[in-house]
N, C-alpha and C positions, 0 to 999 in steps of 0.2 A: 452049751449055747448061752450066751449072755441075755438076761432079761433086760427090758427097756425099764427105765426109773418112771413108773406111773403113779400118779397122784389119785388117790381114791377120792371120788366125789361123794359128798352126802348128798345123796338125791332127795331124800326126805326133807332135809333142811332146806335144800334149794326149791323144791316145791313148796313149802310153806312161804319162803321169802317171795317167790314169784306170784303166788296167789295174793298174797298181802298187797304188792306192788300193782298187781292187775286190778284188784278192787279200788285202790287210789286211782288209778288211770280211767277205769270205766266211770268212776264218780265225776271225774272231770270232763270226759268225752264219752258219753253213752253211745255205744254202737247201735244205731237203729235203722229200720227200713229194709229195703231190698239188698242193700251191701253189708247187711249186719254180720254175716259169717267172715266176710273178707276184712271188715273193720275190726272184728274181734280178734282174728288171727294176727293182724298188725299189732294190736295192743298186747297180745301175748307175747309177740316176739319182742317188743319194746319192755316189757316187764321182765323178761328173761334177761336181756342186756343189763338194764338197771339193777337186777339183783345179782348180777356178776356171774352168771352162767358160763361154764367153761367145760360143757360136755364135747365129745367128739361128734362130727356132722350126724353120724347115723344115731347116736344116742339123743342128741338134740332134737332130731326130727321126731323120734319116737316120744321124747319127753313133751315137746310142744304139742303134739297130737293127743296126748294124754290129758294135758291141761286144757286143750280146747273141748274134749270129750266132757270133762268134768264141768266145765263153764256153760256147756249147751246140753246138760242133761236134767232131767227132773230129780235126780237123786234116787233116794231109797223109796219115794212114793210112786215111781213109775208103774211097778206092776200093779198097782190099784187102779190105773187108769182103764185097763181092759177087763176089770172084773164088774160084770153087769149088777152085781148086788150091792155095790158101792155107790150110794147117792152123793156122798160129799167127802172131801178130803180137807181137814183143817190143820195147818201147821202153826203152832203158837211159838215155835222155837226150835233149834236143833234136836231137843230131847222131849218134845211135847207134840205128838202127832196123833190126830184123832180121825176115825173113820165113822161115817154114818151108814148104818146098814139096816133097813127094814124099819127106819124110825127111830133107831137107838144109836147112842153114841159110845163109841169104844175107843178108849186111850190104849194105843199100841205100846206094848212094854218091851218090843224087841225089834222096833224099827226107829233108826235115828240117823240124823244129818251129822256129818262129821264135826261141824262147827257153824257159826253164824255165816261165814263166807259161803260156805256151800248152800245154805238157805237163800241168800240173797241171789246167787247165780241161778237157782231153780226158780224163784220167783220172776226174775227177769227173763228167763227162757220161756216162762209161760206167757207173759205179758206182752213180749217184743212184737209178735205179729200184730199187735193192736197200735203198734208205734209208740209204746210206752216204755218207761224204764224208772225203777225205783233207786234212789241214791239218797245221800245225805240231804241234799237240797230239796229233794221231792220225794220224801217217804211215804206217800199215799198215793193209791191208784184210785 
């Protein structure tokens, strides 16, 4: 039986490209308000096209959903939101996350964001319900 000549796609490389392009698109046109999810999905699809994505339809759909989940999550701090002993969560960068418990500050040595891009998406996911968005032009909330 003859095999199809298939090109192996570097999904990790494509993911990095799409996220970088997505961050640029989001900086230009932040998705806000009640249409946030739809607008973000459109931006993700645009980023995929600009990055030169060429996955099969099924792989593409799965890939785009993974990017959407990444961009709309709190990242590695999410489990701490349901911990009643945590008073405050402070993120000073991808590798510097603090928890305040019982009045004491603790640097987490085993919880990290992948990179600055993931931190930005997490921050924007937190403040989006307030109609706000952090980007290069508006870095403070």
